[in-house]
The first five atom37 places (N, CA, C, CB, O) and aatype in JSON, in Angstrom:
{
  "aatype": [12, 2, 19, 19, 19, 10, 12, 7, 1, 10, 16, 11, 3, 14, 6, 16, 1, 18, 16, 5, 7, 15, 6, 14, 12, 0, 9, 16, 1, 18, 16, 10, 0, 19, 3, 1, 1, 13, 11, 1, 6, 7, 3, 5, 16, 0, 3, 13, 9, 15, 4, 19, 4, 13, 1, 11, 0, 0, 6, 13, 0, 6, 11, 18, 13, 1, 5, 7, 12, 1, 19, 16, 19, 15, 7, 1, 9, 5, 16, 7, 15, 18, 16, 2, 11, 3, 7, 5, 11, 19, 18, 16, 16, 6, 19, 19, 19, 3, 2, 5, 6, 13, 0, 3, 0, 11, 1, 6, 6, 11, 11, 5, 3, 14, 6, 9, 14, 6, 2, 3, 13, 19, 7, 19, 14, 6, 7, 10, 6, 6, 6, 10, 14, 13, 0],
  "atom_mask": [
    [1, 1, 1, 1, 1],
    [1, 1, 1, 1, 1],
    [1, 1, 1, 1, 1],
    [1, 1, 1, 1, 1],
    [1, 1, 1, 1, 1],
    [1, 1, 1, 1, 1],
    [1, 1, 1, 1, 1],
    [1, 1, 1, 0, 1],
    [1, 1, 1, 1, 1],
    [1, 1, 1, 1, 1],
    [1, 1, 1, 1, 1],
    [1, 1, 1, 1, 1],
    [1, 1, 1, 1, 1],
    [1, 1, 1, 1, 1],
    [1, 1, 1, 1, 1],
    [1, 1, 1, 1, 1],
    [1, 1, 1, 1, 1],
    [1, 1, 1, 1, 1],
    [1, 1, 1, 1, 1],
    [1, 1, 1, 1, 1],
    [1, 1, 1, 0, 1],
    [1, 1, 1, 1, 1],
    [1, 1, 1, 1, 1],
    [1, 1, 1, 1, 1],
    [1, 1, 1, 1, 1],
    [1, 1, 1, 1, 1],
    [1, 1, 1, 1, 1],
    [1, 1, 1, 1, 1],
    [1, 1, 1, 1, 1],
    [1, 1, 1, 1, 1],
    [1, 1, 1, 1, 1],
    [1, 1, 1, 1, 1],
    [1, 1, 1, 1, 1],
    [1, 1, 1, 1, 1],
    [1, 1, 1, 1, 1],
    [1, 1, 1, 1, 1],
    [1, 1, 1, 1, 1],
    [1, 1, 1, 1, 1],
    [1, 1, 1, 1, 1],
    [1, 1, 1, 1, 1],
    [1, 1, 1, 1, 1],
    [1, 1, 1, 0, 1],
    [1, 1, 1, 1, 1],
    [1, 1, 1, 1, 1],
    [1, 1, 1, 1, 1],
    [1, 1, 1, 1, 1],
    [1, 1, 1, 1, 1],
    [1, 1, 1, 1, 1],
    [1, 1, 1, 1, 1],
    [1, 1, 1, 1, 1],
    [1, 1, 1, 1, 1],
    [1, 1, 1, 1, 1],
    [1, 1, 1, 1, 1],
    [1, 1, 1, 1, 1],
    [1, 1, 1, 1, 1],
    [1, 1, 1, 1, 1],
    [1, 1, 1, 1, 1],
    [1, 1, 1, 1, 1],
    [1, 1, 1, 1, 1],
    [1, 1, 1, 1, 1],
    [1, 1, 1, 1, 1],
    [1, 1, 1, 1, 1],
    [1, 1, 1, 1, 1],
    [1, 1, 1, 1, 1],
    [1, 1, 1, 1, 1],
    [1, 1, 1, 1, 1],
    [1, 1, 1, 1, 1],
    [1, 1, 1, 0, 1],
    [1, 1, 1, 1, 1],
    [1, 1, 1, 1, 1],
    [1, 1, 1, 1, 1],
    [1, 1, 1, 1, 1],
    [1, 1, 1, 1, 1],
    [1, 1, 1, 1, 1],
    [1, 1, 1, 0, 1],
    [1, 1, 1, 1, 1],
    [1, 1, 1, 1, 1],
    [1, 1, 1, 1, 1],
    [1, 1, 1, 1, 1],
    [1, 1, 1, 0, 1],
    [1, 1, 1, 1, 1],
    [1, 1, 1, 1, 1],
    [1, 1, 1, 1, 1],
    [1, 1, 1, 1, 1],
    [1, 1, 1, 1, 1],
    [1, 1, 1, 1, 1],
    [1, 1, 1, 0, 1],
    [1, 1, 1, 1, 1],
    [1, 1, 1, 1, 1],
    [1, 1, 1, 1, 1],
    [1, 1, 1, 1, 1],
    [1, 1, 1, 1, 1],
    [1, 1, 1, 1, 1],
    [1, 1, 1, 1, 1],
    [1, 1, 1, 1, 1],
    [1, 1, 1, 1, 1],
    [1, 1, 1, 1, 1],
    [1, 1, 1, 1, 1],
    [1, 1, 1, 1, 1],
    [1, 1, 1, 1, 1],
    [1, 1, 1, 1, 1],
    [1, 1, 1, 1, 1],
    [1, 1, 1, 1, 1],
    [1, 1, 1, 1, 1],
    [1, 1, 1, 1, 1],
    [1, 1, 1, 1, 1],
    [1, 1, 1, 1, 1],
    [1, 1, 1, 1, 1],
    [1, 1, 1, 1, 1],
    [1, 1, 1, 1, 1],
    [1, 1, 1, 1, 1],
    [1, 1, 1, 1, 1],
    [1, 1, 1, 1, 1],
    [1, 1, 1, 1, 1],
    [1, 1, 1, 1, 1],
    [1, 1, 1, 1, 1],
    [1, 1, 1, 1, 1],
    [1, 1, 1, 1, 1],
    [1, 1, 1, 1, 1],
    [1, 1, 1, 1, 1],
    [1, 1, 1, 1, 1],
    [1, 1, 1, 1, 1],
    [1, 1, 1, 0, 1],
    [1, 1, 1, 1, 1],
    [1, 1, 1, 1, 1],
    [1, 1, 1, 1, 1],
    [1, 1, 1, 0, 1],
    [1, 1, 1, 1, 1],
    [1, 1, 1, 1, 1],
    [1, 1, 1, 1, 1],
    [1, 1, 1, 1, 1],
    [1, 1, 1, 1, 1],
    [1, 1, 1, 1, 1],
    [1, 1, 1, 1, 1],
    [1, 1, 1, 1, 1]
  ],
  "atom_positions": [
    [[0.73, -1.22, -0.09], [-0.17, 0.05, -0.13], [0.84, 1.17, 0.04], [-1.37, 0.09, 1.07], [1.66, 1.19, 0.95]],
    [[0.69, 2.2, -1.01], [1.29, 3.5, -0.83], [0.4, 4.65, -0.64], [2.09, 3.78, -1.9], [-0.41, 5.17, -1.4]],
    [[0.84, 4.97, 0.86], [0.0, 5.91, 1.39], [0.93, 6.69, 2.5], [-1.36, 5.19, 1.98], [1.49, 6.15, 3.45]],
    [[0.96, 7.98, 2.19], [1.68, 9.38, 2.95], [0.97, 10.22, 3.44], [2.44, 10.23, 2.18], [0.04, 10.73, 2.82]],
    [[1.32, 10.56, 4.77], [0.34, 11.83, 5.45], [1.62, 12.57, 6.06], [-1.07, 11.3, 6.88], [2.53, 11.96, 6.61]],
    [[1.58, 13.99, 5.9], [2.77, 14.55, 6.14], [1.9, 15.79, 6.59], [3.94, 14.64, 4.89], [0.77, 16.12, 6.24]],
    [[2.88, 16.43, 7.56], [2.34, 18.02, 8.45], [3.66, 18.85, 8.34], [1.85, 17.82, 10.5], [4.65, 18.45, 8.95]],
    [[3.7, 19.7, 7.78], [5.01, 20.51, 7.71], [4.62, 22.15, 7.42], [0.0, 0.0, 0.0], [3.52, 22.57, 7.76]],
    [[5.47, 22.89, 6.86], [5.62, 24.24, 6.71], [5.92, 24.44, 5.17], [6.74, 24.77, 7.67], [6.96, 23.96, 4.7]],
    [[5.24, 24.98, 4.56], [5.63, 25.51, 2.93], [7.0, 26.17, 2.95], [4.48, 26.77, 2.28], [7.09, 27.2, 3.61]],
    [[8.07, 25.73, 2.33], [9.09, 26.29, 2.4], [9.23, 27.92, 1.44], [9.96, 25.16, 2.03], [10.02, 28.8, 1.77]],
    [[8.14, 28.05, 0.07], [7.72, 29.11, -0.36], [6.65, 29.12, -1.0], [8.45, 29.59, -0.92], [6.0, 28.08, -1.02]],
    [[6.22, 30.14, -1.61], [4.79, 30.16, -2.18], [4.65, 28.76, -3.46], [4.52, 31.94, -2.98], [5.39, 28.57, -4.42]],
    [[3.56, 28.03, -3.06], [3.44, 27.01, -4.26], [3.39, 27.78, -5.75], [1.98, 26.09, -4.05], [2.86, 28.87, -5.98]],
    [[4.05, 26.93, -6.64], [4.21, 27.17, -8.04], [3.23, 26.7, -9.13], [5.36, 26.66, -8.34], [3.33, 25.49, -9.34]],
    [[2.48, 27.22, -9.73], [1.63, 26.9, -10.67], [1.77, 26.79, -12.15], [0.86, 27.59, -10.49], [2.36, 27.77, -12.62]],
    [[1.32, 25.7, -13.22], [1.62, 26.07, -14.39], [0.74, 25.15, -14.58], [2.93, 26.15, -14.98], [0.46, 24.22, -13.81]],
    [[0.17, 25.44, -15.88], [-1.08, 25.1, -16.77], [-1.0, 24.2, -17.9], [-1.6, 26.25, -17.35], [-0.79, 24.99, -18.82]],
    [[-1.03, 23.37, -18.27], [-1.04, 22.43, -19.58], [-1.55, 22.82, -20.86], [-1.77, 21.3, -19.34], [-2.63, 23.41, -20.8]],
    [[-1.17, 22.68, -21.77], [-1.2, 23.15, -23.33], [-2.57, 22.64, -23.74], [0.1, 22.45, -24.37], [-2.73, 21.55, -23.19]],
    [[-3.46, 22.9, -24.36], [-4.55, 22.48, -24.64], [-5.83, 23.05, -25.0], [0.0, 0.0, 0.0], [-6.08, 24.24, -24.87]],
    [[-6.52, 22.32, -25.4], [-8.01, 22.9, -25.3], [-8.73, 22.77, -23.77], [-8.98, 22.01, -26.42], [-9.82, 23.31, -23.58]],
    [[-8.24, 22.25, -23.02], [-8.71, 21.99, -21.67], [-7.51, 22.3, -20.82], [-9.24, 20.5, -21.46], [-6.96, 21.29, -20.38]],
    [[-6.97, 23.44, -20.48], [-5.59, 23.36, -19.62], [-5.88, 22.66, -18.07], [-4.93, 25.1, -19.39], [-6.95, 22.69, -17.47]],
    [[-4.94, 22.17, -17.71], [-5.09, 21.57, -16.03], [-3.9, 22.38, -15.47], [-4.83, 19.57, -15.72], [-2.82, 22.63, -16.02]],
    [[-4.37, 22.77, -14.16], [-3.36, 23.16, -13.49], [-2.72, 22.21, -12.68], [-3.69, 24.13, -12.85], [-3.3, 21.26, -12.14]],
    [[-1.24, 22.53, -12.6], [-0.34, 21.51, -11.95], [0.47, 22.1, -10.77], [0.66, 20.93, -13.02], [1.59, 22.45, -11.15]],
    [[0.27, 22.3, -9.57], [1.05, 22.97, -8.57], [2.24, 22.27, -7.87], [0.16, 23.36, -7.59], [2.13, 21.16, -7.35]],
    [[3.13, 22.83, -7.89], [4.39, 22.02, -6.87], [4.53, 23.15, -5.59], [6.31, 21.8, -7.89], [4.36, 24.36, -5.69]],
    [[4.95, 22.26, -4.15], [5.34, 23.24, -3.61], [6.33, 21.8, -2.68], [4.05, 24.48, -2.91], [6.39, 20.61, -2.97]],
    [[6.95, 22.54, -1.59], [7.75, 21.93, -0.75], [7.5, 22.14, 0.62], [8.94, 22.23, -1.02], [7.16, 23.23, 1.07]],
    [[7.72, 20.68, 1.55], [7.11, 21.11, 2.79], [8.36, 20.72, 3.49], [5.64, 20.41, 3.29], [8.95, 19.66, 3.28]],
    [[8.69, 21.52, 4.22], [9.79, 21.29, 5.53], [8.87, 20.53, 6.84], [10.51, 23.12, 6.18], [8.09, 21.07, 7.62]],
    [[9.22, 19.35, 6.77], [8.69, 18.38, 7.7], [9.56, 18.11, 8.78], [8.38, 17.16, 7.08], [10.58, 17.46, 8.58]],
    [[9.27, 18.56, 9.92], [10.23, 18.2, 11.13], [10.75, 16.74, 11.42], [9.52, 18.58, 12.37], [9.9, 15.89, 11.14]],
    [[11.51, 16.41, 11.74], [11.89, 15.27, 12.25], [11.37, 15.06, 13.46], [13.13, 15.16, 12.27], [11.13, 16.07, 14.1]],
    [[11.08, 13.79, 14.07], [10.53, 13.35, 15.33], [11.7, 13.44, 16.39], [9.91, 11.86, 15.19], [11.54, 14.04, 17.45]],
    [[12.93, 12.78, 16.05], [13.83, 12.59, 16.96], [15.37, 13.26, 16.01], [13.76, 10.79, 17.47], [15.71, 12.93, 14.87]],
    [[16.02, 14.19, 16.88], [16.82, 14.83, 16.13], [18.59, 14.38, 16.99], [16.19, 16.62, 16.11], [18.86, 14.24, 18.18]],
    [[19.34, 14.29, 15.92], [20.73, 13.79, 16.52], [21.51, 15.22, 16.69], [21.65, 12.59, 15.38], [21.11, 16.01, 15.83]],
    [[22.15, 15.58, 17.24], [23.23, 16.48, 16.98], [24.03, 16.33, 16.03], [23.94, 16.6, 17.86], [24.6, 15.26, 15.81]],
    [[24.22, 17.65, 15.14], [24.78, 17.55, 13.78], [23.85, 17.48, 12.33], [0.0, 0.0, 0.0], [24.0, 17.95, 11.21]],
    [[22.87, 16.68, 12.94], [22.02, 16.13, 11.75], [20.77, 17.27, 11.54], [21.36, 14.45, 12.15], [20.26, 17.95, 12.43]],
    [[20.48, 17.27, 10.27], [19.42, 18.22, 10.19], [18.34, 18.02, 10.93], [18.99, 18.36, 9.03], [18.23, 16.96, 11.55]],
    [[17.26, 19.09, 11.0], [16.12, 18.66, 11.9], [14.84, 18.38, 11.11], [15.83, 19.76, 12.99], [13.85, 17.93, 11.68]],
    [[14.86, 18.71, 9.58], [14.03, 18.41, 9.02], [14.2, 18.04, 7.64], [13.34, 19.17, 9.24], [15.21, 18.36, 7.0]],
    [[12.95, 17.18, 7.03], [13.27, 17.0, 5.91], [12.16, 17.63, 4.61], [13.51, 15.58, 5.98], [10.94, 17.71, 4.81]],
    [[12.75, 18.0, 3.43], [12.19, 18.73, 2.74], [11.6, 18.05, 1.41], [13.03, 19.7, 2.59], [12.33, 17.8, 0.45]],
    [[10.23, 17.79, 1.43], [9.67, 16.87, 0.77], [8.86, 17.76, -0.38], [8.83, 15.92, 1.74], [8.3, 18.83, -0.17]],
    [[8.92, 17.11, -1.54], [8.3, 17.77, -2.94], [6.88, 17.33, -2.98], [9.09, 17.26, -4.42], [6.61, 16.15, -2.75]],
    [[6.18, 17.99, -3.19], [4.47, 17.62, -3.24], [3.97, 18.29, -4.56], [3.47, 18.35, -1.78], [4.29, 19.43, -4.91]],
    [[2.99, 17.27, -5.39], [2.54, 17.82, -6.35], [0.81, 17.57, -6.45], [3.38, 17.32, -7.46], [0.15, 16.65, -5.98]],
    [[0.38, 18.69, -7.21], [-1.13, 18.29, -6.97], [-1.92, 18.55, -8.32], [-1.82, 19.23, -5.69], [-1.23, 19.29, -9.02]],
    [[-2.77, 18.32, -8.77], [-3.35, 18.44, -10.24], [-4.97, 18.88, -9.87], [-3.21, 16.75, -11.23], [-5.53, 18.61, -8.81]],
    [[-5.61, 19.65, -11.06], [-6.63, 20.04, -11.11], [-7.36, 21.0, -10.08], [-7.07, 19.11, -11.29], [-6.82, 22.07, -9.78]],
    [[-8.53, 20.64, -9.58], [-8.83, 21.46, -8.24], [-7.95, 21.59, -7.34], [-9.8, 21.03, -7.53], [-7.54, 22.73, -7.12]],
    [[-7.46, 20.56, -6.64], [-6.35, 20.81, -5.53], [-5.32, 21.56, -6.06], [-5.71, 19.54, -4.95], [-5.04, 22.51, -5.32]],
    [[-4.59, 21.5, -7.14], [-3.86, 22.81, -7.81], [-4.24, 23.84, -7.41], [-3.96, 23.01, -9.14], [-3.66, 24.46, -6.52]],
    [[-5.58, 24.33, -8.16], [-6.1, 25.72, -7.95], [-5.92, 26.13, -6.57], [-7.55, 25.84, -8.32], [-5.26, 27.09, -6.19]],
    [[-6.86, 24.96, -5.51], [-6.77, 25.48, -4.12], [-5.5, 25.96, -3.69], [-7.15, 24.51, -3.19], [-5.33, 27.13, -3.35]],
    [[-4.52, 25.03, -3.71], [-3.08, 25.55, -3.27], [-2.65, 26.68, -3.9], [-2.01, 24.59, -3.49], [-2.24, 27.47, -3.06]],
    [[-2.56, 27.1, -4.96], [-2.16, 28.08, -5.68], [-2.98, 29.31, -4.91], [-2.44, 27.81, -7.26], [-2.38, 30.27, -4.42]],
    [[-4.13, 29.18, -4.87], [-4.89, 30.47, -4.4], [-4.8, 30.4, -2.68], [-6.68, 30.45, -5.01], [-5.03, 31.5, -2.18]],
    [[-4.62, 29.78, -2.12], [-4.8, 29.77, -0.33], [-3.23, 29.51, 0.2], [-6.03, 28.22, 0.37], [-2.79, 30.1, 1.19]],
    [[-2.64, 28.82, -0.36], [-1.16, 28.37, 0.36], [-0.21, 29.49, 0.26], [-0.39, 27.03, -0.39], [-0.24, 30.2, -0.74]],
    [[0.52, 29.68, 1.07], [1.79, 30.69, 1.24], [2.77, 30.15, 1.86], [1.55, 31.93, 1.98], [2.59, 29.08, 2.42]],
    [[3.96, 30.74, 1.89], [5.38, 30.51, 2.59], [5.05, 30.67, 4.05], [6.63, 31.63, 2.11], [4.7, 31.68, 4.66]],
    [[5.25, 29.25, 4.52], [5.19, 29.55, 6.1], [4.32, 28.62, 6.54], [0.0, 0.0, 0.0], [4.59, 27.68, 7.29]],
    [[3.02, 28.96, 5.94], [1.83, 27.95, 6.78], [2.11, 26.35, 6.87], [0.26, 28.04, 5.94], [2.8, 25.53, 6.28]],
    [[1.14, 26.39, 7.99], [1.58, 24.52, 8.14], [0.25, 24.1, 7.68], [2.0, 23.68, 10.03], [-0.87, 24.52, 7.96]],
    [[0.79, 22.89, 6.66], [-0.66, 22.23, 6.16], [-0.26, 21.03, 6.41], [-1.27, 22.41, 4.58], [0.91, 20.78, 6.7]],
    [[-1.28, 20.07, 6.3], [-1.11, 18.53, 6.12], [-1.31, 17.87, 4.74], [-2.08, 17.84, 7.02], [-2.15, 18.39, 4.01]],
    [[-0.76, 16.98, 4.37], [-1.38, 16.64, 2.96], [-1.25, 15.19, 3.07], [-0.58, 17.3, 1.55], [-0.45, 14.67, 3.85]],
    [[-2.13, 14.43, 2.21], [-2.07, 12.63, 2.23], [-1.99, 12.31, 0.58], [-3.82, 11.73, 3.06], [-2.24, 13.07, -0.36]],
    [[-1.69, 11.33, 0.57], [-1.14, 10.98, -1.04], [-0.25, 9.9, -1.18], [0.0, 0.0, 0.0], [0.04, 9.16, -0.24]],
    [[0.18, 9.78, -2.29], [1.33, 8.77, -2.55], [2.62, 9.35, -3.12], [0.87, 7.68, -3.53], [2.82, 10.34, -3.82]],
    [[3.51, 8.32, -2.57], [4.96, 8.49, -3.17], [5.09, 7.96, -4.69], [6.04, 7.63, -2.23], [4.81, 6.82, -5.05]],
    [[5.6, 9.06, -5.58], [5.9, 8.53, -7.05], [7.2, 8.97, -7.19], [4.94, 9.09, -8.29], [7.66, 10.02, -6.75]],
    [[7.91, 7.94, -7.95], [9.46, 8.03, -8.16], [9.58, 7.96, -9.82], [10.39, 6.63, -7.31], [8.85, 7.28, -10.55]],
    [[10.43, 8.63, -10.16], [10.92, 8.87, -11.59], [11.88, 9.22, -11.86], [0.0, 0.0, 0.0], [12.65, 9.67, -11.01]],
    [[12.2, 9.15, -13.22], [13.76, 9.84, -13.54], [13.83, 10.43, -15.07], [15.12, 8.54, -13.4], [13.01, 10.19, -15.95]],
    [[14.57, 10.96, -15.14], [14.9, 11.81, -16.31], [16.3, 12.3, -16.71], [14.2, 12.91, -16.17], [17.09, 12.61, -15.82]],
    [[16.68, 12.38, -18.14], [18.17, 12.95, -18.39], [18.14, 14.32, -18.53], [18.88, 12.42, -19.64], [17.36, 14.95, -19.26]],
    [[18.95, 14.73, -17.87], [18.8, 16.33, -17.77], [19.91, 16.71, -19.05], [19.33, 17.08, -15.96], [20.49, 15.93, -19.81]],
    [[19.95, 18.05, -18.99], [20.67, 18.33, -20.39], [22.23, 18.26, -20.55], [20.31, 19.74, -20.82], [22.8, 18.75, -21.52]],
    [[22.85, 17.65, -19.59], [23.94, 17.62, -19.62], [24.28, 15.78, -19.74], [24.41, 18.53, -18.4], [25.35, 15.19, -19.55]],
    [[23.22, 15.34, -20.05], [23.19, 13.8, -19.98], [23.0, 13.26, -18.91], [0.0, 0.0, 0.0], [22.53, 12.14, -19.12]],
    [[23.12, 13.47, -17.91], [22.98, 12.63, -16.47], [21.81, 12.19, -16.19], [23.3, 13.34, -15.28], [20.95, 13.06, -16.28]],
    [[21.36, 10.94, -15.81], [20.12, 10.36, -15.05], [20.0, 11.14, -13.85], [20.22, 8.79, -14.66], [20.93, 11.11, -13.04]],
    [[18.79, 11.96, -13.61], [18.44, 12.19, -12.29], [17.02, 11.9, -11.91], [18.73, 13.49, -12.0], [15.99, 12.15, -12.53]],
    [[17.21, 11.32, -10.73], [16.14, 10.48, -10.12], [15.58, 11.46, -9.35], [16.55, 9.2, -9.31], [16.31, 12.25, -8.74]],
    [[13.76, 11.57, -9.28], [12.93, 12.18, -8.33], [12.02, 11.38, -7.42], [12.18, 13.02, -9.0], [11.69, 10.23, -7.72]],
    [[11.65, 11.9, -6.43], [10.57, 11.36, -5.78], [9.85, 12.58, -5.2], [10.99, 10.3, -4.72], [10.31, 13.55, -4.61]],
    [[8.54, 12.25, -5.53], [7.8, 13.43, -4.9], [6.3, 12.66, -4.3], [7.5, 14.81, -6.22], [6.1, 11.45, -4.43]],
    [[5.48, 13.46, -3.75], [4.23, 13.2, -3.13], [2.93, 13.42, -3.9], [4.18, 13.94, -2.0], [2.37, 14.49, -3.66]],
    [[2.46, 12.73, -4.64], [1.22, 13.07, -5.3], [0.05, 13.34, -4.18], [0.83, 11.86, -6.33], [-0.41, 12.5, -3.41]],
    [[-0.27, 14.61, -4.28], [-1.29, 15.05, -3.19], [-2.83, 14.44, -3.56], [-1.32, 16.82, -3.14], [-3.18, 14.42, -4.74]],
    [[-3.47, 14.1, -2.82], [-4.87, 13.94, -3.09], [-5.47, 14.52, -2.05], [-5.33, 12.59, -3.28], [-6.62, 14.83, -2.35]],
    [[-5.14, 14.83, -0.79], [-5.88, 15.34, 0.23], [-5.02, 16.64, 0.76], [-6.16, 14.18, 1.34], [-3.84, 16.48, 1.11]],
    [[-5.55, 17.74, 0.81], [-4.52, 18.46, 1.57], [-5.09, 19.7, 2.42], [-3.44, 18.95, 0.56], [-5.8, 20.43, 1.72]],
    [[-4.99, 20.0, 3.34], [-5.9, 21.08, 4.65], [-4.76, 21.9, 5.32], [-6.82, 20.02, 6.19], [-3.56, 21.65, 5.41]],
    [[-5.43, 22.89, 5.73], [-4.95, 23.8, 6.43], [-4.51, 23.12, 8.02], [-6.05, 24.96, 6.4], [-5.42, 22.47, 8.54]],
    [[-3.49, 23.19, 8.64], [-3.0, 22.83, 9.68], [-2.92, 23.71, 11.1], [-1.93, 22.51, 9.23], [-2.86, 23.26, 12.24]],
    [[-2.95, 25.22, 10.62], [-3.04, 26.11, 11.74], [-4.39, 26.9, 11.66], [-1.82, 27.07, 11.77], [-5.13, 27.01, 10.68]],
    [[-4.57, 27.52, 13.17], [-5.96, 28.15, 13.05], [-5.47, 29.32, 12.41], [-6.86, 28.41, 14.46], [-4.3, 29.71, 12.28]],
    [[-7.06, 30.09, 11.85], [-6.82, 31.55, 11.47], [-6.13, 32.51, 12.11], [-7.8, 32.09, 11.36], [-6.83, 32.76, 13.09]],
    [[-5.03, 33.3, 12.13], [-4.54, 34.19, 12.85], [-5.48, 35.26, 13.17], [-3.47, 34.59, 12.29], [-5.34, 35.8, 14.26]],
    [[-6.28, 35.59, 12.49], [-7.05, 36.5, 12.35], [-8.11, 36.33, 13.3], [-7.4, 36.61, 11.13], [-8.4, 37.35, 13.92]],
    [[-8.7, 35.37, 13.53], [-9.85, 34.65, 14.56], [-9.19, 34.95, 15.59], [-10.26, 32.99, 14.52], [-9.77, 35.71, 16.36]],
    [[-7.92, 34.55, 15.95], [-7.45, 34.33, 17.35], [-7.38, 35.89, 17.88], [-5.87, 33.46, 17.41], [-7.88, 36.28, 18.94]],
    [[-6.54, 36.86, 16.76], [-6.48, 38.19, 17.42], [-7.93, 38.91, 17.67], [-5.58, 39.12, 16.52], [-7.93, 39.98, 18.29]],
    [[-9.04, 38.42, 17.25], [-10.15, 39.07, 17.44], [-10.9, 38.45, 18.67], [-10.92, 39.05, 16.2], [-11.76, 39.09, 19.28]],
    [[-10.58, 37.33, 18.98], [-11.13, 36.93, 20.39], [-10.01, 37.01, 21.43], [-11.73, 35.4, 20.4], [-8.95, 36.4, 21.42]],
    [[-10.56, 38.06, 22.5], [-9.61, 38.16, 23.53], [-9.32, 36.94, 24.34], [-10.01, 39.13, 24.36], [-8.24, 36.66, 24.85]],
    [[-10.54, 36.2, 24.38], [-10.68, 34.86, 25.16], [-9.69, 34.01, 24.89], [-11.88, 34.13, 24.9], [-9.5, 33.17, 25.77]],
    [[-9.05, 33.96, 24.02], [-7.82, 33.24, 23.28], [-6.65, 33.82, 23.38], [-7.96, 33.1, 21.88], [-6.55, 34.89, 22.78]],
    [[-5.62, 33.4, 24.04], [-4.54, 33.82, 24.27], [-3.61, 33.63, 23.27], [-4.2, 33.41, 25.3], [-3.76, 32.62, 22.58]],
    [[-2.34, 34.63, 22.97], [-1.68, 34.44, 21.98], [-0.96, 33.01, 21.87], [-0.89, 35.48, 21.95], [-0.75, 32.62, 20.72]],
    [[-0.63, 32.33, 22.75], [0.02, 31.03, 22.74], [-0.55, 29.83, 22.65], [0.63, 30.9, 23.66], [0.03, 28.75, 22.77]],
    [[-2.28, 30.1, 22.35], [-2.99, 28.68, 21.95], [-3.23, 28.09, 22.96], [-2.29, 27.72, 21.14], [-3.85, 27.04, 22.77]],
    [[-2.94, 28.37, 24.23], [-3.24, 27.98, 25.79], [-4.49, 28.18, 26.34], [-2.44, 28.69, 26.69], [-4.41, 29.33, 26.77]],
    [[-5.37, 27.85, 26.54], [-6.77, 28.32, 27.18], [-6.69, 28.01, 28.84], [-8.19, 27.37, 26.4], [-6.9, 26.8, 29.01]],
    [[-6.53, 28.5, 29.72], [-6.46, 28.1, 31.03], [-7.69, 28.06, 31.8], [0.0, 0.0, 0.0], [-8.54, 28.87, 31.45]],
    [[-8.02, 27.15, 32.96], [-9.05, 26.91, 33.35], [-9.3, 28.21, 33.95], [-9.12, 25.78, 34.07], [-8.38, 28.87, 34.44]],
    [[-10.78, 28.72, 33.92], [-11.19, 29.58, 34.77], [-10.89, 29.6, 36.15], [-12.27, 29.58, 34.66], [-10.55, 28.48, 36.53]],
    [[-10.88, 30.5, 37.06], [-10.94, 30.39, 38.53], [-12.36, 30.06, 39.09], [-10.44, 31.7, 39.14], [-13.37, 30.58, 38.62]],
    [[-12.4, 29.12, 40.18], [-13.04, 28.78, 40.59], [-13.88, 27.42, 40.2], [0.0, 0.0, 0.0], [-14.74, 26.97, 40.96]],
    [[-13.51, 26.73, 38.78], [-13.88, 25.69, 38.25], [-13.23, 24.75, 38.45], [-14.04, 25.75, 37.25], [-13.64, 23.65, 38.08]],
    [[-11.67, 24.93, 39.28], [-11.04, 23.78, 39.34], [-11.57, 22.77, 40.41], [-9.71, 24.09, 39.53], [-11.09, 21.63, 40.48]],
    [[-12.92, 23.35, 41.55], [-13.4, 22.0, 42.35], [-14.16, 21.51, 41.69], [-14.01, 22.02, 43.62], [-14.29, 20.31, 41.91]],
    [[-14.98, 22.05, 40.66], [-16.03, 21.16, 39.77], [-15.41, 19.97, 38.8], [-16.84, 22.22, 38.74], [-16.05, 19.06, 38.27]],
    [[-14.02, 20.2, 38.71], [-13.58, 19.27, 37.75], [-13.34, 17.79, 38.54], [-12.2, 19.88, 37.04], [-12.78, 17.63, 39.63]],
    [[-13.81, 16.95, 37.83], [-13.69, 15.58, 38.45], [-12.38, 14.75, 38.48], [-14.61, 14.78, 37.81], [-12.26, 13.67, 39.06]],
    [[-11.25, 15.48, 37.67], [-9.82, 14.75, 37.38], [-8.98, 15.66, 38.18], [-9.27, 14.66, 35.66], [-7.77, 15.43, 38.2]],
    [[-9.53, 16.83, 38.97], [-8.31, 17.67, 39.23], [-7.91, 17.08, 40.96], [-8.77, 19.63, 39.05], [-6.95, 17.55, 41.56]]
  ]
}
């Protein structure tokens, strides 16, 4: 089974191109910086994973995704190869995206609501601690 799920931040704005022909199709590519769960001193702390999406998903990414946003994607890994202009064979690996979503809350909503602190932690209101069954 070839299934991959990732959460990471966009390294730059997505790049979209359209195919030629009577019905142009959108193809959008972007790179996700995905933090490694375990980090060793001296090793890089993130993997940079190329993603590609087509049609409506490509148009969505082009319209709404921006550098630095945290997103989740699911899809499949696809490998390929081509010969570059110098005659060298180049191997590629990318995620073909089936589903993509925002992974961060909208910043504007957080700033408008004074009840939600900037660090996303909502504390227990005073006096409520006695009513909590697990306190």
